[in-house]
Structure formats: C-alpha cells, structure tokens
C-alpha positions in Angstrom: 26.4 -0.4 16.8 23.6 1.9 15.0 20.5 0.1 15.1 19.0 -1.2 11.9 16.6 1.1 10.0 13.2 -0.4 10.2 11.4 -1.3 6.4 8.8 1.5 6.1 5.2 0.1 4.9 2.8 2.6 3.4 -0.8 1.7 3.6 -2.7 3.4 1.1 -6.6 3.3 1.2 -9.7 5.5 1.7 -10.6 6.2 5.6 -14.7 6.1 5.4 -15.9 2.9 6.8 -13.0 0.9 7.7 -11.4 2.9 10.3 -11.3 -0.1 12.6 -9.6 -2.3 10.1 -7.1 0.4 9.5 -6.3 0.7 13.3 -5.9 -3.3 13.2 -3.5 -3.2 10.5 -1.6 -0.4 11.8 -1.3 -2.4 15.1 -0.2 -5.2 13.2 2.5 -3.9 11.3 4.0 -1.7 14.0 3.9 -5.0 16.1 5.8 -7.0 13.8 8.6 -4.1 13.4 7.7 -2.2 10.6 7.6 1.7 10.3 4.1 2.3 9.3 2.9 5.4 7.2 -0.5 5.9 7.2 -2.8 8.9 6.4 -5.4 8.0 9.1 -2.7 7.6 11.6 -1.1 11.2 10.6 2.3 9.0 10.2 3.3 10.0 6.7 5.8 12.7 6.7 4.6 16.1 5.9 7.3 18.3 3.8 5.2 21.7 4.6 5.9 23.1 0.9 4.3 20.5 -0.9 0.5 20.1 -1.5 -1.2 17.1 0.5 -1.4 15.4 -2.7 2.4 15.5 -3.5 3.2 14.5 0.1 1.1 11.3 -0.7 3.0 10.7 -3.8 6.6 11.3 -2.4 5.6 8.8 0.7 5.1 6.4 -2.4 8.6 7.1 -3.5 10.3 6.9 -0.1 8.7 3.6 1.0 10.0 0.4 1.1 6.6 -1.8 0.8 3.1 -0.7 -0.8 -0.2 -2.1 0.7 -3.0 -0.9 -0.9 -6.6 -1.4 0.1 -9.5 -1.3 -2.6 -12.4 -0.4 -1.2 -16.2 0.3 -2.3 -15.3 4.3 -1.9 -13.1 6.1 -4.2 -11.9 8.6 -2.1 -10.9 12.0 -1.8 -8.3 14.7 -3.0 -10.0 15.1 -6.7 -9.5 18.4 -8.0 -12.4 18.3 -9.8 -15.2 15.5 -11.0 -13.0 13.8 -13.7 -9.4 13.9 -11.6 -8.0 10.7 -10.2 -8.1 10.5 -6.4 -5.1 10.5 -4.2 -5.4 7.0 -3.5 -6.1 6.0 -7.2 -2.5 8.1 -7.9 -0.6 6.1 -5.2 -1.4 3.1 -6.3 -0.4 3.9 -10.3 2.7 5.7 -8.7 3.6 2.0 -6.7 3.0 0.2 -9.9 5.3 2.8 -12.2 7.8 2.4 -9.4 7.5 -1.2 -9.7 7.4 -1.3 -5.4 6.9 -4.4 -3.7 3.1 -4.5 -2.9 0.4 -6.0 -1.8 -3.3 -5.3 -2.5 -6.7 -6.2 -0.9 -9.8 -5.4 -2.9 -13.4 -5.7 -1.8 -15.6 -8.3 -2.8 -18.2 -5.9 -4.0 -15.7 -4.3 -6.4 -14.8 -7.4 -8.1 -18.5 -8.0 -8.3 -19.5 -4.8 -10.1 -16.7 -5.3 -12.3 -17.8 -8.8 -13.3 -21.3 -7.5 -13.7 -20.6 -4.4 -15.7 -18.4 -6.6 -18.1 -21.4 -9.1 -19.0 -23.4 -5.7 -19.6 -20.6 -4.9 -22.4 -18.8 -2.1 -19.8 -15.8 -3.8 -19.7 -13.3 -0.8 -19.7 -12.7 2.2 -18.2 -14.1 4.4 -21.1 -17.3 2.8 -21.4 -17.9 2.9 -17.5 -17.1 6.4 -17.5 -20.2 7.3 -19.5 -22.2 5.3 -17.2 -24.0 8.0 -14.4 -23.7 6.5 -11.0 -27.0 7.6 -8.8 -25.8 8.0 -5.2 -26.0 4.7 -3.1 -24.8 3.1 -0.2 -22.5 0.4 -2.0 -20.2 2.0 -4.6 -19.8 5.7 -4.6 -17.5 6.1 -7.9 -17.0 3.4 -10.9 -13.3 4.3 -10.8 -12.5 1.9 -8.0 -13.1 -0.7 -10.8 -10.3 1.0 -12.7 -7.7 0.6 -9.4 -8.6 -2.8 -9.8 -7.9 -3.2 -13.0 -4.7 -1.2 -12.5 -4.0 -3.6 -9.9 -4.4 -6.6 -11.6 -2.3 -5.1 -14.7 -5.3 -5.7 -16.8 -3.5 -3.1 -19.4 -0.5 -6.0 -19.7 -0.7 -9.3 -21.9 -1.5 -12.2 -19.6 1.4 -13.9 -20.4 3.9 -11.0 -19.2 1.8 -10.1 -16.2 3.8 -9.5 -13.0 2.9 -8.2 -9.7 -0.8 -8.6 -10.4 -2.2 -10.8 -7.3 -5.1 -9.1 -5.6 -6.5 -10.7 -2.5 -10.2 -10.2 -2.4 -11.5 -9.6 1.0 -15.0 -9.3 2.2 -14.9 -8.7 6.2 -12.4 -7.0 8.1 -11.3 -10.3 9.3 -10.4 -11.2 5.8 -8.1 -8.2 5.3 -6.5 -8.6 8.6 -5.8 -12.2 8.3 -4.2 -11.4 4.8 -2.2 -8.6 6.1 -1.0 -10.6 9.1 0.2 -13.6 6.7 2.0 -11.6 4.2 3.9 -9.2 6.7 4.8 -11.4 9.8 8.0 -12.5 8.7 9.8 -9.6 8.6 13.6 -10.7 8.1 12.1 -12.6 4.7 10.3 -9.7 3.3 13.8 -7.9 4.0 16.0 -10.6 2.5 13.5 -10.6 -0.4 14.3 -6.7 -0.7 17.9 -7.1 -0.8 18.0 -9.7 -3.3 15.7 -8.2 -5.6 15.2 -4.3 -5.0 18.7 -3.5 -3.5 19.9 -1.1 -6.6 16.5 1.2 -6.3 18.3 3.1 -9.3 18.5 -0.1 -11.5 15.0 -0.8 -10.7 13.8 2.4 -11.8 15.8 2.5 -15.0 14.6 -0.9 -15.6 10.9 0.0 -15.2 11.5 3.0 -17.4 13.0 1.0 -20.4 9.7 -1.5 -19.8 7.7 1.2 -20.4 9.0 2.4 -23.7 9.0 -1.0 -25.1 
C-alpha cells in the first residue's frame, strides 16, 4: 500500500528576530508528522521559472494548512515603498482562498493598533499618511493592516468567520499555541476531509461570496 501523503503546513512570517522561534515551530510540526514549507528552512518548493514572490504565492495555493506569524517587522519583497511585502501578500492569498489558517500576532502590533485607533488613525488609509521614524519596535505600520486582514476587519461583525488571531508576547507563547493547535494530526486531517475535501467547490464558494 502506498504511504499516505503528509499534510502540508506553510509557515508564513518574516525571519528577522524570530529565527529561534521558527526553528522550534519547524521541529514541532515535523515531529507531529506534517510536511512543513518555510522560507527560513528553504523547504518551500521553488519553480525556477517563477519569481520569489510568485513561488511564495504558489506555495500558499498548494499547501493544506496555513500558519501565519504577524510580527513587528513587516518583511521584504516590496518592489517599492508602497508595495505589499511577501508575507502580507501570502496572508491575503490564504484568506482569499479560505485556507484553513492559524494566525499569531505579536502583542506590540495589537497595542500599536489600539493606540492609533484612540488617536483617530483607525484605518489603513489614515495610518498610511503617518511618517514612521526609524525605531527598534515596529518598522512599518502595515503590520497593523495585516492584523486587521487576519481578524476580517473588513467584514461585518456578525458575518466574520476564520477571524481568530492569537496574541503572543514571547516565543514560548507562540510555541505553545502551535503545539496545541497542530498536535492532533488526525483530528486536523478529519476536519479537512469534512470541510475542504472538494477544493474546487471551496474556491467557487469563496469567489461567489466575494461578488456579493
């Protein structure tokens, strides 16, 4: 009998400052029996005819599960100062495709959003007008845009689904969340079979919802 295919988890994040955490998460997920796609480890499939950007988005399309870490660093891959980073685009792609997803956001990102909201900079357009000086905390206010996308801030509250975002402060917090959510390999796989077996139907449903 052929060996059952492992579920693929894509881990989307910046690398700067969280290298140890990414190593821990990679070790945990592989130990639980997943195939892990992570740019930090060089395990994302590379198609040589595609750009780095397109390879990452293709990986989002092909993975089974999506784990995103929103940190205080926005990430690389921007073509210019106004373009979205690779990790931002990966997150938006996962949401658009309605991928089963688990999202962690650093406490300082959530705190910054609360502070700016209280100062009446409560949406992406208003925050974009601010000029952020170089600092060791947050390097780009668009990490807040990522958080708002993750909590489905653009959707009416009563209609929000897939909007759980777990706050973390330390690497141990993030590791605990990843362990708790992914250790039941068979339960996750059964969830996929029940809810996402027909990928084409899922994509069609998401497209229809987007037109409403």
